[in-house]
C-alpha positions as CSV (number, residue, x, y, z in Angstrom):
1,M,130.4,67.1,130.5
2,S,127.7,67.8,128.0
3,S,127.5,66.1,124.5
4,M,128.1,69.3,123.0
5,M,131.4,69.9,124.9
6,Q,132.3,66.0,124.3
7,Q,132.1,66.8,120.5
8,G,134.1,69.7,120.5
9,V,131.5,72.1,119.7
10,Q,131.5,75.4,121.6
11,A,128.1,76.4,123.1
12,P,126.5,79.4,121.5
13,S,126.6,82.7,123.3
14,R,123.6,84.4,124.6
15,L,123.9,86.8,122.0
16,Q,124.0,84.1,119.4
17,Q,120.9,82.7,121.0
18,A,119.0,85.8,120.6
19,G,119.9,85.8,116.9
20,Q,118.7,82.0,116.7
21,W,115.5,82.8,118.3
22,M,114.9,85.7,115.9
23,Q,115.4,83.3,113.2
24,R,113.1,80.7,114.5
25,H,110.4,83.1,115.4
26,G,110.2,85.1,111.9
27,S,106.6,84.9,112.1
28,T,106.4,86.5,115.2
29,I,108.5,89.3,113.9
30,R,106.3,89.7,110.9
31,A,103.3,90.1,113.1
32,I,104.9,92.8,115.1
33,Q,105.6,94.6,112.0
34,W,101.8,94.5,110.9
35,V,100.8,95.9,114.4
36,V,103.3,98.8,113.8
37,V,101.9,99.3,110.4
38,A,98.5,99.5,111.9
39,V,99.6,102.1,114.7
40,Y,101.5,103.9,111.8
41,A,98.6,104.1,109.6
42,F,96.2,105.4,112.3
43,L,98.7,108.0,113.5
44,I,99.0,109.5,109.9
45,L,95.6,109.0,108.6
46,V,93.4,109.9,111.5
47,P,94.8,113.4,112.6
48,A,95.0,114.6,108.9
49,V,91.1,114.6,108.9
50,M,90.7,116.2,112.1
51,P,90.7,119.8,113.0
52,L,93.9,121.6,114.0
53,P,94.1,121.9,117.8
54,D,93.3,125.0,119.5
55,G,95.0,126.7,122.3
56,S,93.3,124.5,125.1
57,A,94.5,121.2,123.5
58,H,97.1,119.1,125.4
59,L,99.1,116.0,124.6
60,W,96.7,113.6,126.7
61,N,93.3,115.1,125.3
62,N,94.2,115.8,121.6
63,L,95.1,113.1,118.8
64,T,96.8,115.5,116.7
65,L,99.1,116.6,119.3
66,A,99.8,113.1,120.7
67,A,100.5,111.7,117.2
68,Q,102.9,114.8,116.6
69,F,104.6,114.0,120.0
70,V,104.8,110.3,119.1
71,F,106.4,110.8,115.6
72,W,108.8,113.8,116.2
73,G,109.2,113.7,119.8
74,I,109.8,110.1,120.6
75,W,109.6,107.8,117.4
76,W,112.3,109.5,115.0
77,P,114.8,110.5,117.7
78,F,114.8,107.2,119.3
79,V,114.9,105.5,116.0
80,L,118.3,107.1,115.3
81,L,119.4,106.4,118.9
82,S,118.5,102.5,118.2
83,M,120.8,102.5,115.3
84,V,123.8,103.1,117.3
85,M,122.8,100.7,120.0
86,L,121.1,97.8,118.2
87,G,122.1,98.4,114.7
88,R,119.3,98.4,112.0
89,V,116.8,96.2,114.3
90,W,114.1,99.2,113.5
91,C,114.6,98.2,109.9
92,G,114.4,94.6,110.2
93,V,111.8,94.4,112.8
94,L,109.6,97.3,113.1
95,C,109.8,99.7,110.0
96,P,106.3,99.7,108.5
97,E,107.7,100.9,105.1
98,G,110.0,97.9,105.2
99,A,107.2,95.4,105.8
100,L,104.8,97.2,103.2
101,T,107.5,97.2,100.4
102,E,108.3,93.6,101.0
103,F,104.7,92.5,101.2
104,A,104.1,94.5,97.9
105,S,107.0,92.8,96.2
106,R,105.9,89.4,97.0
107,F,102.7,89.8,94.7
108,G,104.4,92.3,92.3
109,R,105.7,92.1,88.8
110,G,109.3,91.1,90.0
111,R,110.9,93.2,87.5
112,A,114.8,93.5,87.4
113,I,116.2,96.4,89.3
114,P,117.2,99.2,86.8
115,H,120.4,100.6,86.5
116,W,119.5,104.1,87.6
117,M,118.2,103.0,90.5
118,R,121.4,101.6,91.7
119,W,123.0,105.1,91.7
120,G,124.9,105.4,94.7
121,G,124.0,109.2,95.3
122,W,120.3,108.3,96.0
123,P,120.6,108.2,99.9
124,F,122.1,111.7,99.8
125,V,119.8,113.2,97.3
126,A,116.8,111.7,99.0
127,F,117.8,112.8,102.4
128,G,118.6,116.3,101.4
129,L,115.1,116.7,99.3
130,T,112.9,115.3,101.8
131,T,114.5,117.5,104.6
132,I,114.1,120.6,102.4
133,Y,110.4,119.6,101.5
134,G,109.5,118.8,105.1
135,Q,110.4,122.3,106.1
136,M,108.5,124.0,103.1
137,V,105.4,122.3,104.3
138,S,106.3,122.4,108.2
139,V,106.2,118.6,108.6
140,Y,106.9,118.7,112.4
141,Q,103.7,120.9,113.1
142,Y,100.8,119.9,110.6
143,P,99.3,116.3,110.2
144,K,98.4,117.0,106.5
145,A,102.3,117.5,105.8
146,V,103.0,114.5,107.8
147,L,100.4,112.5,105.7
148,L,102.0,114.1,102.6
149,V,105.6,113.4,103.5
150,L,105.4,110.0,105.3
151,G,102.3,108.8,103.8
152,G,103.8,109.7,100.3
153,S,107.1,107.9,100.8
154,T,105.2,104.7,102.1
155,V,103.2,104.7,99.0
156,A,106.4,105.0,97.1
157,A,107.8,102.2,98.7
158,M,104.9,100.1,97.9
159,I,105.0,101.1,94.1
160,I,108.8,100.1,94.1
161,G,107.7,96.8,95.6
162,A,105.1,96.0,93.5
163,L,107.4,96.7,90.4
164,Y,110.9,95.4,91.3
165,G,112.2,92.4,92.8
166,R,110.4,89.3,94.5
167,E,109.9,89.5,98.3
168,K,112.8,92.1,98.4
169,R,113.1,95.5,99.9
170,V,114.3,97.5,96.8
171,W,113.1,100.6,98.1
172,C,114.9,100.2,101.4
173,K,118.1,99.3,99.7
174,Y,118.3,102.1,97.0
175,L,115.7,104.9,97.5
176,C,114.5,105.2,101.2
177,P,115.4,108.7,102.2
178,V,117.0,107.4,105.7
179,N,118.6,104.6,104.3
180,G,122.0,106.4,104.2
181,V,121.6,107.9,107.6
182,F,120.7,104.5,109.1
183,S,123.5,102.9,107.2
184,L,126.0,105.3,108.8
185,L,124.9,105.1,112.3
186,A,124.6,101.4,112.4
187,R,128.4,101.2,111.8
188,L,128.7,102.0,115.3
189,A,126.6,99.4,116.7
190,P,128.4,97.0,119.3
191,F,127.1,93.7,117.5
192,H,126.4,92.5,114.3
193,Y,125.9,89.2,112.3
194,K,129.3,88.1,111.6
195,V,130.2,85.6,108.7
196,N,132.6,83.1,109.4
197,E,134.2,82.6,106.2
198,D,135.8,79.1,106.8
199,A,132.3,77.7,107.8
200,W,130.8,79.0,104.7
201,R,133.3,77.2,102.6
202,R,132.9,74.0,104.5
203,S,129.3,74.2,103.7
204,Y,129.8,73.4,100.1
205,T,130.7,70.1,101.1
206,K,129.3,69.1,104.6
207,G,125.9,71.0,104.3
208,E,124.2,72.8,107.1
209,H,123.7,71.0,110.3
210,G,124.6,67.9,108.4
211,H,121.9,68.3,105.8
212,R,121.5,70.2,102.5
213,V,121.9,74.1,102.7
214,I,118.5,75.5,103.1
215,P,118.0,78.8,101.0
216,I,117.0,81.9,102.7
217,N,115.5,85.2,101.6
218,C,117.7,88.3,102.5
219,A,115.1,91.0,101.9
220,P,117.5,94.0,101.9
221,L,119.6,92.2,99.2
222,V,122.9,92.0,101.4
223,P,125.4,89.5,99.7
224,L,125.7,87.4,102.7
225,R,129.1,85.6,102.1
226,N,130.8,89.0,101.9
227,M,128.9,90.8,104.4
228,K,131.5,92.6,106.7
229,G,129.5,95.1,109.0
230,A,126.3,96.3,109.9
231,S,125.7,99.0,107.7
232,D,123.3,97.3,105.1
233,C,122.1,94.3,107.4
234,H,118.5,94.8,108.5
235,M,119.3,92.6,111.8
236,C,116.0,90.8,111.0
237,G,117.7,87.3,112.1
238,R,116.7,85.2,109.0
239,C,120.2,84.5,108.1
240,S,121.4,83.4,111.7
241,G,122.7,80.0,111.5
242,H,122.6,79.9,107.8
243,R,125.4,77.5,106.6
244,D,126.5,77.2,110.3
245,A,128.6,80.3,109.5
246,I,126.6,83.5,110.7
247,A,125.9,84.5,114.1
248,L,125.0,87.5,116.1
249,S,128.3,88.5,117.5
250,W,129.7,91.4,119.6
251,R,132.2,93.7,118.2
252,S,134.0,97.0,119.0
253,P,132.2,100.1,118.2
254,A,135.0,101.3,116.3
255,E,135.6,98.2,114.1
256,E,133.6,99.1,111.2
257,V,134.8,102.7,111.0
258,V,138.2,101.9,111.7
259,N,138.9,98.5,110.3
260,L,136.7,98.5,107.3
261,G,136.2,102.2,106.8
262,D,139.1,102.4,104.2
263,K,137.3,100.0,102.0
264,A,133.8,100.9,102.5
265,A,134.1,104.7,102.6
266,N,132.9,106.5,99.4
267,P,132.4,110.0,98.2
268,W,128.5,109.9,98.8
269,D,129.1,108.7,102.2
270,T,131.4,111.9,102.8
271,A,128.7,113.9,101.1
272,L,126.1,112.7,103.2
273,I,128.0,113.4,106.6
274,L,129.3,116.8,105.8
275,Y,126.7,118.3,103.5
276,G,123.6,116.2,104.7
277,L,123.7,115.4,108.4
278,L,126.3,118.4,109.3
279,G,124.8,120.8,106.6
280,V,121.3,120.5,105.3
281,A,119.9,119.1,108.4
282,I,121.4,121.7,110.5
283,G,120.0,124.4,108.2
284,A,116.5,122.8,108.7
285,F,116.8,122.9,112.4
286,H,118.3,126.3,112.5
287,W,116.1,128.6,110.4
288,T,113.0,128.7,112.8
289,V,115.3,130.1,115.6
290,S,117.9,132.2,113.4
291,T,118.1,135.9,113.7
292,W,120.0,135.8,110.6
293,F,117.2,134.5,108.6
294,V,114.9,137.0,110.0
295,D,117.3,139.8,109.3
296,L,118.1,138.6,105.6
297,K,114.2,138.2,105.1
298,Q,113.5,141.7,106.1
299,I,116.5,142.9,103.7
300,F,115.1,141.2,100.7
301,A,111.5,142.0,101.4
302,G,112.6,145.9,101.9
303,W,114.3,145.6,98.4
304,L,111.4,144.0,96.9
305,I,109.0,146.8,98.0
306,D,111.7,149.6,97.2
307,H,111.3,148.1,93.7
308,D,107.6,147.7,93.6
309,I,107.8,143.8,93.1
310,L,105.1,142.8,95.6
311,W,104.0,139.3,94.3
312,P,106.6,137.7,96.2
313,L,105.1,138.9,99.4
314,D,101.8,137.2,98.6
315,A,100.8,134.1,100.7
316,T,99.0,132.3,97.9
317,A,100.8,128.9,97.7
318,P,98.9,125.9,98.4
319,W,99.6,124.1,101.7
320,F,101.3,121.1,99.9
321,L,103.8,123.7,98.3
322,F,104.5,126.1,101.2
323,T,103.0,126.2,104.9
324,H,99.4,127.7,104.5
325,Y,97.2,127.6,107.5
326,P,95.7,130.8,108.0
327,E,93.4,129.5,110.8
328,Q,96.8,129.1,112.9
329,N,98.2,132.4,111.7
330,D,100.9,130.4,110.1
331,V,101.2,131.1,106.6
332,F,104.4,131.3,104.0
333,S,104.7,133.8,101.5
334,W,106.5,133.2,98.3
335,L,109.5,135.0,99.9
336,D,109.4,133.0,103.0
337,G,109.2,129.7,101.3
338,T,112.1,130.8,99.0
339,M,114.0,132.0,101.8
340,V,113.7,128.7,103.7
341,I,115.0,126.7,100.8
342,G,117.9,129.2,100.3
343,Y,118.8,129.4,103.9
344,I,119.0,125.6,104.3
345,I,120.8,125.1,101.0
346,A,123.3,127.8,102.0
347,T,123.7,126.5,105.5
348,G,124.5,122.9,103.9
349,L,127.1,124.7,101.5
350,V,128.8,126.6,104.2
351,Y,129.2,124.0,106.9
352,G,129.9,121.4,104.5
353,T,132.5,123.0,102.6
354,A,134.4,124.1,105.7
355,L,134.2,120.7,107.1
356,L,135.7,119.2,104.1
357,A,138.4,121.7,103.9
358,L,139.5,121.0,107.3
359,L,139.4,117.3,106.9
360,A,141.1,117.6,103.7
361,A,143.9,119.4,105.6
362,G,143.8,116.8,108.3
363,A,144.1,113.9,105.8
364,G,146.9,115.7,103.9
365,M,149.0,115.6,107.3
366,L,149.2,111.9,106.8
367,G,151.2,111.6,103.7
368,A,150.8,111.7,100.0
369,W,147.4,112.8,99.0
370,D,144.9,110.3,98.7
371,T,141.2,110.6,98.5
372,K,140.4,107.5,100.0
373,R,142.1,108.5,103.4
374,L,139.8,111.7,103.2
375,H,136.6,109.6,103.1
376,H,137.9,107.3,105.8
377,L,138.5,110.3,108.1
378,A,135.3,111.6,107.5
379,L,133.4,108.6,108.9
380,A,134.8,109.6,112.5
381,L,132.4,112.4,112.2
382,I,129.5,110.0,112.3
383,P,129.1,110.3,116.2
384,I,128.9,114.0,116.2
385,A,126.7,114.1,113.1
386,G,124.2,111.4,114.6
387,V,124.0,113.2,117.8
388,G,123.3,116.5,116.2
389,V,120.4,115.1,114.4
390,F,119.1,113.8,117.4
391,L,119.4,116.9,119.5
392,G,117.7,119.0,116.4
393,L,114.8,116.2,116.4
394,S,114.4,116.3,120.1
395,A,114.2,120.1,120.1
396,T,110.4,119.4,118.9
397,T,110.3,116.9,122.0
398,V,111.3,119.9,124.5
399,S,109.0,122.3,122.7
400,L,105.9,120.0,123.3
401,L,106.8,119.3,126.9
402,R,107.4,123.2,127.6
403,A,104.1,123.7,126.1
404,E,102.8,121.2,128.8
405,H,104.7,123.1,131.6
406,V,106.9,120.1,132.2
407,P,110.2,120.9,134.1
408,L,112.9,120.9,131.8
409,G,115.9,122.3,133.9
410,W,117.9,119.1,132.9
411,V,117.8,119.6,129.2
412,T,120.8,121.9,129.1
413,G,123.0,119.5,131.1
414,L,121.9,116.5,128.7
415,R,122.6,118.4,125.5
416,L,126.0,119.4,126.8
417,G,126.7,115.8,127.9
418,L,125.6,114.4,124.8
419,L,127.7,116.7,122.6
420,A,130.7,116.4,124.9
421,G,130.3,112.3,124.5
422,A,130.0,112.6,120.8
423,N,133.1,115.1,120.5
424,V,135.2,112.3,122.5
425,W,133.7,109.5,120.5
426,S,134.6,111.2,117.1
427,A,137.9,112.3,118.2
428,W,138.6,108.7,119.4
429,L,137.8,107.2,116.1
430,A,139.7,109.6,114.2
431,W,142.9,109.0,116.4
432,R,142.3,105.4,115.5
433,V,141.9,106.1,111.7
434,T,145.1,108.2,111.8
435,G,147.0,105.1,113.0
436,R,145.9,103.2,110.0
437,Y,148.0,105.7,107.8
438,A,150.9,107.1,109.9
439,T,153.0,105.5,112.6
440,N,154.7,108.6,113.8
441,L,152.9,110.8,116.6
442,G,153.8,114.1,114.7
443,P,151.8,113.6,111.7
444,R,148.9,112.0,113.6
445,A,148.8,114.9,116.2
446,L,148.8,117.6,113.2
447,S,146.1,115.7,111.6
448,M,144.1,115.7,114.8
449,L,144.5,119.3,115.3
450,W,142.6,119.8,111.8
451,F,140.1,117.3,112.8
452,V,139.2,119.0,116.4
453,A,138.9,122.2,114.3
454,A,136.2,120.3,112.3
455,L,134.4,119.2,115.5
456,A,134.5,122.8,116.7
457,V,132.8,123.9,113.4
458,A,130.1,121.1,113.9
459,D,129.7,122.3,117.6
460,S,129.2,125.9,116.7
461,A,125.9,125.0,115.0
462,W,124.5,123.8,118.3
463,Y,125.8,126.5,120.0
464,L,124.0,129.0,117.9
465,M,120.7,127.0,117.9
466,F,120.4,126.6,121.7
467,W,122.3,129.5,123.1
468,G,123.7,132.1,120.6
469,F,120.3,133.0,118.6
470,S,118.3,133.0,121.8
471,R,120.4,135.9,123.4
């Protein structure tokens, strides 16, 4: 029998050992981050000063197309997927913005974080504004737009780091445009850094590993003692073993939504799910294929011509306001740009409000009205919302591969499979959530009818995008 077993101490699991390895090899993780920073900088800076690709360019012989494929065809779709599978490992181990803002914070002024920055609505507002602006300048297609949107975000992250905190990721915590999305998706991850509260209390008298507690720097500003889930944790491993109380542990993918959602859910999470991921994001993916968009634009253009108002039809906006690449025959008039903004916002309002009404009806079936119950039920839509954004981003992947004549007969089946799996997952989470508020099957079944209707509304967006508008 080993000495550890003789002392009655349980040997750490392989997952706990992985967390401990990350804690011991923090310098290696930091080195990896700087490699990613270098690759990221190369991919956003170099294509921006190169000529745009012509019709003979391919992914394998043109850096601009290769960078486009890396960013929007691989990088962002699979970053989202990693949140569900691994938690926010991307944030803690690979994200270039996180590394740069923390680096700047190390040598910055270290000011206190202002009250306005702590406003809970920033994740929703930042996501919505970034999504809309990205479509205004065609960020998926043009390297100068990538430099402006992604590079601008990175510069802002460094400025915030230089002004506030000390060796902290203040930008990531409060202002990052995708922080809210990552926080939602990470709630589905199958493991997290779990805090043993009894061990934490023991450390006040017995210390850590028999000696005094060694302070650690939690860069994303997570209150470690009260950390209950994976939504805010960047999974960097620095806290593994802290006070002999924190360890990387398995959990049910439903735990954070079902068991913690009643305390963690809030109106801004609901807004981000319904009006952000299932609203504004859908509008951003839709407008390029929407026949409704074309019909509406023709109606407005005809009205303007009939009333001799011609300036909105001019294509004089600069490229950093609306798409303007005459050499590519891709130019937005003032009408085009305004229509893009209006279509995205209108889509967000229509889908978000419809989903909110259906969820409110479902929550109302479970007893006396309680807003908390509505926000809790909204969390069950995270799987379908996450898969939707993945499908929307991967549409760029498919378009780039189709241009290279790659066989894509499997794509439809994969899309249907992902949507089916997400629907089942969301419905399962909703069923578990209803069980927290009602024990009788009748009210729960009625609530689920409204929730399934909400899933059908979300599914309709992807039917339109991939099949409906193409008919």
